[in-house]
C-alpha positions as semicolon CSV with decimal commas, in nm:
position;residue;x (nm);y (nm);z (nm)
1;M;-4,328;-6,014;0,441
2;M;-3,966;-6,077;0,537
3;D;-3,865;-6,435;0,616
4;R;-3,670;-6,377;0,937
5;E;-3,506;-6,719;0,955
6;R;-3,404;-6,710;0,589
7;I;-3,240;-6,369;0,631
8;L;-3,053;-6,482;0,944
9;H;-2,943;-6,801;0,768
10;Y;-2,778;-6,620;0,480
11;H;-2,608;-6,359;0,698
12;R;-2,476;-6,636;0,924
13;K;-2,357;-6,831;0,619
14;A;-2,174;-6,530;0,475
15;Q;-2,036;-6,408;0,811
16;G;-2,027;-6,054;0,678
17;K;-2,098;-5,901;0,340
18;T;-1,750;-5,767;0,262
19;E;-1,387;-5,877;0,271
20;V;-1,045;-5,732;0,187
21;M;-0,864;-5,880;-0,113
22;P;-0,508;-5,804;-0,229
23;R;-0,453;-5,637;-0,566
24;V;-0,095;-5,760;-0,612
25;L;0,066;-6,104;-0,618
26;M;0,319;-6,223;-0,359
27;D;0,424;-6,547;-0,522
28;S;0,799;-6,493;-0,524
29;Q;1,085;-6,341;-0,333
30;E;1,092;-6,060;-0,590
31;D;0,724;-5,988;-0,526
32;L;0,784;-5,978;-0,152
33;S;1,084;-5,748;-0,192
34;T;0,893;-5,516;-0,425
35;Y;0,563;-5,484;-0,244
36;Y;0,684;-5,519;0,114
37;T;1,029;-5,491;0,261
38;P;1,270;-5,349;0,153
39;G;1,108;-5,212;-0,164
40;V;0,816;-5,038;0,004
41;S;1,056;-4,792;0,169
42;V;1,114;-4,635;-0,172
43;V;0,741;-4,560;-0,197
44;S;0,726;-4,424;0,158
45;E;1,017;-4,189;0,090
46;E;0,849;-4,067;-0,230
47;I;0,526;-3,989;-0,045
48;K;0,716;-3,817;0,235
49;R;0,867;-3,581;-0,025
50;D;0,527;-3,517;-0,185
51;P;0,229;-3,616;0,037
52;D;-0,020;-3,592;-0,253
53;K;0,153;-3,890;-0,413
54;V;-0,019;-4,107;-0,152
55;Y;-0,307;-4,109;-0,404
56;D;-0,078;-4,254;-0,674
57;Y;0,076;-4,531;-0,466
58;T;-0,188;-4,646;-0,213
59;T;-0,550;-4,747;-0,169
60;K;-0,638;-4,398;-0,041
61;S;-0,737;-4,306;-0,396
62;N;-1,028;-4,553;-0,391
63;T;-1,119;-4,598;-0,025
64;V;-1,394;-4,439;0,183
65;A;-1,473;-4,470;0,553
66;I;-1,840;-4,519;0,645
67;I;-1,858;-4,350;0,986
68;S;-2,153;-4,420;1,216
69;D;-2,237;-4,423;1,585
70;C;-2,561;-4,600;1,484
71;T;-2,783;-4,367;1,686
72;R;-3,036;-4,326;1,407
73;V;-3,041;-4,632;1,184
74;L;-3,326;-4,627;0,934
75;G;-3,635;-4,796;1,076
76;L;-3,445;-4,914;1,387
77;G;-3,328;-4,603;1,573
78;N;-3,043;-4,612;1,827
79;I;-2,922;-4,972;1,804
80;G;-2,553;-4,934;1,887
81;P;-2,238;-5,010;1,686
82;H;-2,257;-5,391;1,692
83;A;-2,615;-5,406;1,566
84;G;-2,542;-5,130;1,316
85;L;-2,246;-5,309;1,158
86;P;-2,449;-5,529;0,917
87;V;-2,626;-5,216;0,791
88;M;-2,296;-5,042;0,716
89;E;-2,164;-5,358;0,551
90;G;-2,462;-5,349;0,316
91;K;-2,378;-4,988;0,236
92;A;-2,021;-5,092;0,157
93;V;-2,144;-5,353;-0,091
94;L;-2,353;-5,090;-0,272
95;F;-2,051;-4,859;-0,292
96;K;-1,851;-5,137;-0,456
97;K;-2,118;-5,285;-0,681
98;F;-2,246;-4,957;-0,822
99;G;-1,940;-4,733;-0,793
100;G;-1,632;-4,955;-0,777
101;V;-1,551;-4,782;-0,445
102;D;-1,384;-4,968;-0,158
103;A;-1,577;-4,868;0,154
104;I;-1,480;-4,964;0,510
105;P;-1,754;-4,968;0,777
106;V;-1,637;-4,791;1,093
107;C;-1,901;-4,833;1,364
108;I;-1,787;-4,653;1,677
109;S;-1,868;-4,697;2,046
110;T;-1,901;-4,330;2,132
111;T;-2,191;-4,093;2,069
112;N;-1,998;-3,788;2,184
113;E;-1,959;-3,529;1,908
114;E;-1,609;-3,418;2,010
115;E;-1,485;-3,777;2,025
116;I;-1,638;-3,862;1,686
117;V;-1,480;-3,557;1,521
118;A;-1,143;-3,635;1,677
119;L;-1,158;-4,001;1,574
120;V;-1,241;-3,921;1,211
121;K;-0,963;-3,662;1,192
122;H;-0,715;-3,918;1,326
123;I;-0,804;-4,189;1,073
124;A;-0,857;-3,957;0,773
125;P;-0,506;-4,003;0,625
126;S;-0,601;-4,357;0,519
127;F;-0,909;-4,248;0,323
128;G;-0,992;-4,048;0,012
129;G;-1,335;-3,958;0,145
130;I;-1,562;-3,982;0,449
131;N;-1,926;-4,094;0,445
132;I;-2,126;-3,990;0,752
133;E;-2,408;-4,236;0,808
134;D;-2,697;-4,292;1,052
135;I;-2,592;-4,040;1,317
136;E;-2,877;-3,864;1,497
137;S;-2,957;-3,504;1,411
138;P;-2,876;-3,225;1,475
139;K;-2,546;-3,378;1,590
140;S;-2,487;-3,525;1,244
141;F;-2,512;-3,176;1,089
142;S;-2,246;-3,022;1,308
143;I;-2,017;-3,325;1,276
144;S;-2,028;-3,321;0,897
145;Q;-1,991;-2,942;0,880
146;R;-1,696;-2,936;1,119
147;L;-1,518;-3,220;0,940
148;S;-1,581;-3,058;0,602
149;K;-1,401;-2,747;0,723
150;E;-1,117;-2,922;0,905
151;L;-1,029;-3,205;0,662
152;D;-0,879;-3,181;0,315
153;I;-1,087;-3,471;0,180
154;P;-1,460;-3,463;0,096
155;V;-1,704;-3,538;0,377
156;F;-2,034;-3,666;0,240
157;H;-2,335;-3,684;0,473
158;D;-2,548;-3,935;0,285
159;D;-2,867;-3,909;0,492
160;R;-2,865;-3,537;0,417
161;Q;-2,685;-3,482;0,087
162;G;-2,749;-3,815;-0,085
163;T;-3,122;-3,796;-0,025
164;A;-3,126;-3,432;-0,137
165;V;-2,956;-3,515;-0,467
166;V;-3,210;-3,784;-0,557
167;V;-3,506;-3,567;-0,451
168;L;-3,381;-3,281;-0,666
169;A;-3,334;-3,516;-0,963
170;A;-3,689;-3,647;-0,918
171;L;-3,824;-3,292;-0,889
172;I;-3,642;-3,172;-1,201
173;N;-3,808;-3,444;-1,406
174;S;-4,146;-3,404;-1,235
175;L;-4,153;-3,035;-1,321
176;R;-4,071;-3,120;-1,682
177;I;-4,375;-3,349;-1,694
178;V;-4,621;-3,101;-1,538
179;G;-4,479;-2,805;-1,728
180;K;-4,379;-2,597;-1,425
181;K;-4,058;-2,409;-1,335
182;K;-3,854;-2,310;-1,030
183;D;-4,114;-2,060;-0,910
184;V;-4,326;-2,346;-0,776
185;H;-4,449;-2,341;-0,416
186;I;-4,280;-2,626;-0,225
187;V;-4,368;-2,757;0,122
188;V;-4,116;-2,981;0,302
189;N;-4,244;-3,167;0,606
190;G;-3,956;-3,262;0,834
191;A;-3,643;-3,076;0,947
192;G;-3,416;-3,367;1,036
193;S;-3,117;-3,481;0,832
194;A;-3,314;-3,552;0,514
195;G;-3,545;-3,251;0,545
196;F;-3,259;-3,011;0,612
197;G;-3,054;-3,153;0,326
198;I;-3,343;-3,142;0,079
199;T;-3,431;-2,786;0,176
200;M;-3,081;-2,641;0,151
201;Q;-3,017;-2,816;-0,180
202;L;-3,344;-2,681;-0,323
203;V;-3,259;-2,331;-0,208
204;N;-2,907;-2,351;-0,349
205;S;-3,048;-2,481;-0,677
206;G;-3,267;-2,175;-0,723
207;F;-3,602;-2,267;-0,564
208;E;-3,709;-1,962;-0,365
209;N;-4,062;-2,043;-0,252
210;V;-4,003;-2,317;0,008
211;I;-4,169;-2,366;0,345
212;V;-4,041;-2,623;0,596
213;L;-4,233;-2,771;0,889
214;D;-4,126;-2,962;1,197
215;K;-4,330;-3,092;1,491
216;K;-4,402;-2,733;1,600
217;G;-4,534;-2,626;1,261
218;A;-4,392;-2,394;0,997
219;I;-4,037;-2,269;1,047
220;Y;-3,993;-1,895;1,001
221;K;-3,764;-1,613;1,113
222;G;-3,837;-1,518;1,470
223;R;-3,996;-1,846;1,578
224;E;-3,882;-1,937;1,927
225;A;-4,025;-2,286;1,988
226;K;-3,786;-2,581;1,942
227;M;-3,531;-2,400;1,726
228;N;-3,162;-2,480;1,683
229;A;-2,880;-2,346;1,467
230;F;-2,981;-2,556;1,169
231;K;-3,349;-2,470;1,186
232;S;-3,244;-2,106;1,212
233;E;-3,047;-2,157;0,891
234;I;-3,361;-2,295;0,729
235;A;-3,555;-1,990;0,851
236;D;-3,296;-1,757;0,695
237;F;-3,346;-1,900;0,346
238;T;-3,709;-2,013;0,333
239;N;-4,064;-1,897;0,404
240;P;-4,007;-1,537;0,289
241;R;-4,358;-1,432;0,397
242;E;-4,304;-1,587;0,742
243;K;-4,619;-1,799;0,730
244;D;-4,716;-1,974;1,051
245;G;-4,934;-2,281;1,099
246;W;-4,948;-2,652;1,020
247;I;-4,941;-2,852;0,697
248;E;-5,306;-2,786;0,618
249;D;-5,236;-2,413;0,647
250;V;-4,925;-2,386;0,427
251;V;-5,007;-2,654;0,171
252;K;-5,291;-2,450;0,019
253;G;-5,192;-2,370;-0,337
254;A;-4,865;-2,563;-0,310
255;D;-4,730;-2,736;-0,618
256;V;-4,500;-2,979;-0,440
257;L;-4,533;-3,160;-0,106
258;I;-4,223;-3,343;0,017
259;G;-4,230;-3,565;0,322
260;A;-3,917;-3,643;0,521
261;S;-4,103;-3,717;0,841
262;A;-4,311;-4,013;0,956
263;E;-4,570;-4,269;0,856
264;G;-4,919;-4,127;0,811
265;A;-4,813;-3,760;0,834
266;F;-5,008;-3,668;0,516
267;H;-5,386;-3,675;0,498
268;K;-5,558;-3,715;0,163
269;D;-5,728;-3,379;0,219
270;Y;-5,391;-3,201;0,202
271;I;-5,353;-3,299;-0,162
272;T;-5,696;-3,163;-0,250
273;L;-5,578;-2,822;-0,124
274;M;-5,279;-2,814;-0,358
275;N;-5,239;-2,649;-0,697
276;N;-5,323;-2,828;-1,023
277;K;-5,114;-3,137;-1,107
278;P;-4,977;-3,173;-0,753
279;I;-4,645;-3,349;-0,698
280;V;-4,617;-3,556;-0,378
281;F;-4,296;-3,716;-0,252
282;A;-4,378;-3,924;0,059
283;L;-4,033;-4,047;0,157
284;A;-4,060;-4,177;0,514
285;N;-3,917;-4,528;0,535
286;P;-4,019;-4,804;0,554
287;Y;-4,374;-4,666;0,560
288;P;-4,448;-4,337;0,381
289;E;-4,643;-4,033;0,499
290;I;-4,918;-4,144;0,261
291;S;-4,930;-4,452;0,041
292;Y;-4,878;-4,431;-0,333
293;E;-5,238;-4,545;-0,392
294;E;-5,394;-4,301;-0,145
295;A;-5,201;-4,007;-0,288
296;K;-5,306;-4,099;-0,641
297;D;-5,670;-4,138;-0,533
298;A;-5,656;-3,793;-0,375
299;G;-5,549;-3,638;-0,706
300;A;-5,169;-3,634;-0,696
301;Y;-5,038;-3,621;-1,052
302;I;-4,693;-3,756;-0,967
303;V;-4,614;-3,962;-0,654
304;A;-4,279;-4,086;-0,529
305;T;-4,202;-4,287;-0,216
306;G;-3,901;-4,457;-0,065
307;R;-4,043;-4,802;-0,135
308;S;-3,896;-5,037;-0,393
309;D;-4,232;-5,205;-0,460
310;K;-4,389;-4,883;-0,596
311;P;-4,304;-4,658;-0,892
312;N;-4,058;-4,371;-0,844
313;Q;-3,851;-4,498;-0,555
314;V;-3,643;-4,211;-0,415
315;N;-3,344;-4,371;-0,250
316;N;-2,998;-4,231;-0,195
317;Y;-2,831;-4,540;-0,339
318;L;-2,903;-4,381;-0,677
319;A;-2,660;-4,105;-0,584
320;F;-2,383;-4,193;-0,340
321;P;-2,183;-4,449;-0,547
322;G;-2,152;-4,217;-0,846
323;I;-2,091;-3,907;-0,636
324;M;-1,812;-4,071;-0,439
325;R;-1,662;-4,220;-0,756
326;G;-1,632;-3,870;-0,904
327;L;-1,496;-3,722;-0,580
328;L;-1,228;-3,988;-0,549
329;D;-1,116;-3,973;-0,911
330;S;-1,083;-3,595;-0,904
331;R;-0,911;-3,627;-0,565
332;A;-1,150;-3,367;-0,432
333;R;-1,084;-3,159;-0,124
334;K;-1,445;-3,055;-0,065
335;I;-1,796;-3,110;-0,192
336;T;-2,033;-2,821;-0,264
337;H;-2,401;-2,760;-0,338
338;K;-2,306;-2,685;-0,697
339;T;-2,142;-3,025;-0,736
340;L;-2,444;-3,194;-0,580
341;H;-2,673;-3,001;-0,814
342;N;-2,477;-3,130;-1,113
343;A;-2,511;-3,484;-0,980
344;S;-2,890;-3,436;-0,965
345;V;-2,899;-3,310;-1,323
346;A;-2,700;-3,614;-1,437
347;I;-2,944;-3,850;-1,265
348;A;-3,243;-3,668;-1,412
349;K;-3,100;-3,674;-1,765
350;S;-3,025;-4,045;-1,745
351;V;-3,398;-4,123;-1,763
352;G;-3,403;-3,995;-2,120
353;K;-3,701;-4,075;-2,339
354;R;-3,844;-4,313;-2,080
355;L;-3,961;-4,019;-1,870
356;N;-4,325;-4,042;-1,757
357;H;-4,526;-3,984;-1,440
358;D;-4,435;-4,332;-1,311
359;F;-4,069;-4,320;-1,417
360;I;-3,914;-3,993;-1,305
361;I;-3,580;-4,136;-1,189
362;P;-3,377;-4,444;-1,282
363;T;-3,373;-4,762;-1,079
364;T;-3,081;-4,986;-0,986
365;L;-3,282;-5,274;-1,133
366;D;-3,220;-5,113;-1,472
367;R;-2,935;-5,320;-1,620
368;Y;-2,772;-5,002;-1,749
369;F;-2,771;-4,819;-1,415
370;A;-2,424;-4,924;-1,297
371;I;-2,245;-4,917;-1,632
372;K;-2,409;-4,607;-1,783
373;T;-2,586;-4,389;-1,526
374;V;-2,323;-4,406;-1,249
375;P;-2,035;-4,306;-1,481
376;R;-2,241;-4,006;-1,596
377;I;-2,296;-3,901;-1,234
378;A;-1,928;-3,951;-1,153
379;A;-1,819;-3,753;-1,459
380;S;-2,052;-3,464;-1,375
381;V;-1,920;-3,457;-1,018
382;A;-1,553;-3,473;-1,121
383;E;-1,601;-3,202;-1,383
384;S;-1,771;-2,978;-1,128
385;V;-1,496;-3,031;-0,868
386;V;-1,229;-2,940;-1,123
387;R;-1,417;-2,627;-1,235
388;E;-1,457;-2,511;-0,876
389;G;-1,085;-2,545;-0,812
390;L;-1,132;-2,814;-0,547
391;A;-0,956;-3,099;-0,727
392;R;-0,602;-3,229;-0,685
393;R;-0,631;-3,396;-1,023
394;N;-0,740;-3,233;-1,345
395;I;-0,968;-3,493;-1,503
396;S;-1,216;-3,423;-1,783
397;Y;-1,577;-3,535;-1,811
398;T;-1,486;-3,782;-2,084
399;E;-1,186;-3,923;-1,896
400;E;-1,385;-3,970;-1,576
401;R;-1,680;-4,131;-1,750
402;K;-1,443;-4,381;-1,914
403;K;-1,251;-4,449;-1,591
404;A;-1,566;-4,497;-1,382
405;S;-1,711;-4,732;-1,641
406;E;-1,391;-4,939;-1,647
407;L;-1,376;-4,968;-1,267
408;I;-1,739;-5,073;-1,239
409;R;-1,710;-5,323;-1,523
410;R;-1,398;-5,466;-1,360
411;Y;-1,591;-5,529;-1,040
412;H;-1,875;-5,694;-1,231
413;R;-1,628;-5,923;-1,409
414;M;-1,476;-6,015;-1,074
415;E;-1,821;-6,075;-0,931
416;R;-1,914;-6,309;-1,215
417;S;-1,592;-6,507;-1,181
418;S;-1,630;-6,533;-0,803
419;R;-1,999;-6,619;-0,784
420;R;-1,935;-6,979;-0,678
421;Y;-1,752;-6,849;-0,370
422;M;-2,015;-6,588;-0,282
423;V;-2,331;-6,635;-0,078
424;G;-2,652;-6,579;-0,272
425;V;-3,020;-6,608;-0,191
426;D;-3,151;-6,729;-0,527
427;S;-3,196;-7,085;-0,403
428;P;-3,380;-7,212;-0,091
429;A;-3,178;-7,216;0,229
430;K;-3,021;-7,553;0,306
């Protein structure tokens, strides 16, 4: 149970979870002349001659904008930009702590798609990447797709792509445990941001037998009820036999059941209809489609949820810091399904010999997550971007792993030295 007054106390005490700190000294006239006027004009002229040098001389190389209209904040819904700001601040802290990435929350007072796209395009020169966050679907899909095409920096839709990366990593390791391959029958319940992202990543990673459901049942080619461009895209690549019906109809003989929908959407009976050693990912937050205990009692061999108090928490914070670290360091122009697939493989491999049915993906509570797992993710992403010809900077796997590790360690050293100035919740509120 959350202690409401305690939480409010610490947020009020901190007055925000992030701040901007300078990286250079201005202790002398020489400092001032070098880093501001007149010296800075030399840098501006150099960048004007070669715009890509903005990455060498400014914070663009390590800065991401977290863009949200706060119309679909997890567990809260449409709460508006002011109420959404503390959520985006928390996201910014995770970017920094686990990826060494400077992230700026940009909560905006318009929900109009055209205005959001225009705003992001106008501010993009200051950033090395864009993170789309907590925007309602299907608007979030079209915004991220349009920006990906029109900008020359990577646009990462975390609710869609981040979740998909972690789900794929969890599935890779789950299939290793149960001894099954990519020909498994997968059912995805939910066609919103997470469901769409999971589905398209699975398809692009070689899983061909996938069926997706929304509130009108199974999605298939030719269905007319409640379709849109993105559900039509799902129909083009899934459900090859064009099965109709509800979960209980399509889950028969399924190997994997993935929930990206709502609390209580899965009945225990569904699991009894599945193939041997069923895999169940019930990812609705904060309350899953079925509880970990109920799914296990019903015969699920491997169960994952979005909850931190149960085994196998599937949460996108395992992915986005490392992914963005690799995108920034390679100075990527775009992000692709192939790059995301490689990020999933890196996460899956990081589990190593600890792999078992209750430990299919790493956890941020693992003391090695930030300094070992994240650099591996970043290195896999950077290597993939370079191989696909989408990088401005040719950086190797080894170079990126070392650089990411150094940046993250530097933040942790700073954090340790600054702890007396930071607000913590280890002691009772005064």
